[in-house]
N, C-alpha and C positions, 0 to 999 in steps of 0.2 A: 899036264903041265903047261901044253896048251890052250886046254877048256882053262885051264886059272888063268892064264894071261888075257885069254879073250873078255872075262869074269872083269878083270880087275879095270881094263880099257873101257868096257862097256860100262862101270858104276863111276869111272872118272868123265864120260864121255858127256852120263846125266849130270854130273855134280856141277861140270863147266858148264851146258842147257840153263841146269835151274839158278847157277849165277846169275850168268845173260838174262835171264828172266828177271832175275831181282835187282838189277843193278837197272833196264830199261823200266821197270816201276817205281824207283825210287826216283831215275829223272827225269820221269813223268810229272811226281808229284811235287818234287821240287820247281819242275817249270812251272804246274801252278801255282805255287807257290808266290815263283818270282813273278810271274802272267798278273796276280793281287794287288804284288806291291806294285808293278808297275799302274796299275789300275789310280789304286789309294795313290798314288805322286801327281796321277794325271789330275783327281778329282781335287787334289792341295794346289795344285798348281788356277784353276779354273780359278777356287775359290779368291783364291792370293788376285785375278785379276781381277772378280768382279769386287770385291772388296776394296783395291787399288782404283775403278773405275768410281767406284760409290762415295770415295774420299776425295776423288779430285773433283767432281762433280759440286763438293759441296765447299772444298778449299776455294776452288772459283767462285760461289756463289760470297762468301763470306770475303772473298778478294771483293767481291761489287757491292760488299755492302762498307768496307772499308774504304771504299774511295769514297760510293756517296757520301759517306762522314765527313770525309775531307771533305768535300764540295760544299756541304753545309757548313762545316766552320767556317769555309774560306768568309761568307753570306753572314755569319753572326753579327760583328760589327754594323754593318748595317742596317741588318734587321734591329739590332738593337735601339743603333739610333733611330730608327723609324717608329719603333712603336714607342721611345718618349716623346719626338714627335710629334703622334699620334694625341697619344696622352695629354699631351699639350697644349694641344687644339682643341682637345674634350675641354679641359680646365677653363679654359678663356668662354666656352658653349654654354657650361654647368654660370660661369657667372654673369652671364649675360640673360640666363633664363630667372634668375635668381632678382638678377636687378629691374627686371622688367615685371617679372610677374606681382602678382598682391604680397604686403609687404607681411606672411606669415611666418613664424617660426626665424625670422631672418639670420639671429646670432645666432642658434642652434646647423640652420643650410649651413652656414659660413666658416663654422668650426668644422665643419666636413671637410667643405671644398680645402681653406687651409692646412690642415691635414693632408690633404694630397698632395696641396705643391709642396709641404713637408720633403715627406717621401720623394716629389720628383726631382727634389734641388741634393739628394743625397744618391750619392751613386753606386751605395751600396747595397739601395734598395733593390730587388732584383725586377725584373720588366715584367715576371708574370704576376706578380703583388700588386705593380703601379694598373698596369687594366684592369685587374680583377675590382683594386678597388674603385677604380674609375667606372667602370660598368655599373657597379651595386650603386653608386652614388648616381647617375642615371637611371637606376630604377626606383630609387626610393623617391627621386623628383618626381621620376611617370607616374609613381603610385598616388605620388602628394593631390592628383587632378580625380580622383576616384574617391576619395575619402571624404568624411565628416569627423574631426578634431578637433579639442578644446583642450587651451592649456592657460594656466596662469600669466598674468605679467604685471607690467606696470601700465595706468594709464596710458594712454598715446600724447597728451597734448598737457599732461603736468602729473609727471613720472612722483612717487613718492608721498602720495597725500596723505596713504593708508599709513604708511611710516611711522611719519611726522606726526603723526597724531594718535598713534603706540607708544612713540615718544612721548609725548608732549601728559598724557592719559589713556593708560594699557587698559580701563574700561569703560571708558568713552565707547559710546553706540556708532562713533566715527569708527575706532580703533574696529569697535566686534570681530574680538579672539574667535575662534574657533574653541571647542571643547579641550581637544589635543593641544593645542598651543597654552588656553590658562595653566592646562596643569605639568609645563615645563617650569614656569614661571611660577605654579606654588611648589614646585619642585625644588628653584632657588635658580633655574636662572632666567636670564633680563633679556628686554627686547633688540638689546644689540645681540645676544647670544643666538634668539632665532628669527633675526631680520628679514635670512634668506625666502624663509616663509612668508612675509606678508607681504605679499602682492595686493593694487588694488582691486582687482577684478580677474574675468574670463575675456577669455579670446574665440570666437569663433570660425574657424574657416571652411566653409562650404565648396569644396576643391579645389579648383581655383575660378571660382564665380563669384563667392563673395567671400567679405570678409568681415566682424565686428566683432564689436566690444562692448562689453555690459559691466558695471561696477560692479562688487560683489553682492552689494545694497539691494541690485539689478534697477538703480534708481533711477542711471541713466545710460544711455544706449551709445553709440556710434558705427559707422558704418563708412569703410573704404571708400572712397569713389576713386576707380582708377581712373579716371578721365578727365578729375583731378585732381588726381593724385595728391588727394586731402583726404581730411577724417570729418565727414560733418555728421549732423545729429541723427539718431537711429529715428526715427517716427514711433510714437507709442505705439502703436498697433502691433507694430511687427514686435515687440519687448516683449510677450507673452511667450511667443514663438520663439525668441531666441533663448529665455529660458529658457523652454520644453527642451530644444535642440544643445545645450549645455549639458542637461540632465543624460541625452540618450545619449551623446559622446561621451561622457566621462564613465556611460556604462550604472547609471543610477537607475535609471527609467530603461522600460520597453523600449525594442525597437518601433519603431512608427515610423510614418511621414512626415518628417518639416519643408515649412519653402525658407531657401535663402530668400534675403531680402536684400534683392537685386536692383537696380537703380537703371530704367532702360534709357538709353539717352535718345534725345528728339528725334523726330529724321529732318533732317534739309531738308 
């Protein structure tokens, strides 16, 4: 009986020891899990702090940009006023250039200038459009000094001579209609219908150095005198070169060298 009791006590002791061992292992495993969870929470906290710091930097940058925009908005009225004042001065300068220049393409140049003035007077026109248009006109005016250009127009002293001749007799030598103009008349058009295409002759400007006029038949030529501010006869020796300049300017002849008929002012 004593032996059995001892055996039972020994078994109970073993079971108790095994239970204690199992309990310790479970505790250790649970502690590892908790530790890992804790480390994970710390990582999350660190990530949140880093994200918050980055967002704060972004917010500060946006605040700075907002303040800059507010500062710019405050000066917009003065900027708009300044741009319109600049364009107004540019308009006056362009007019001075046209008035002091040799009188080539005067109507076309004034049309551009007046269009700018109309936009300038309209409060709905944006400042950017105003400034861009003014710069475009400046660019066009500057380029005039580097090109040879030909265009049709009426006689500068007795305008409308050819149209009057056509109205009197469309078949006359003075009328001198082109093939295309004659076709229009044959199709039923009248001289009045095509009068916008009937010009006395051709103008040629050599940059800003010289401006000449040639009758359609090139029998008469005139040259603008910038000194006298008047038209004067073009010497006969320059007529042939002037005809060639017209053809080159219109692309009817291959490019070549032409001589601009410039009247040199005598030395005082």
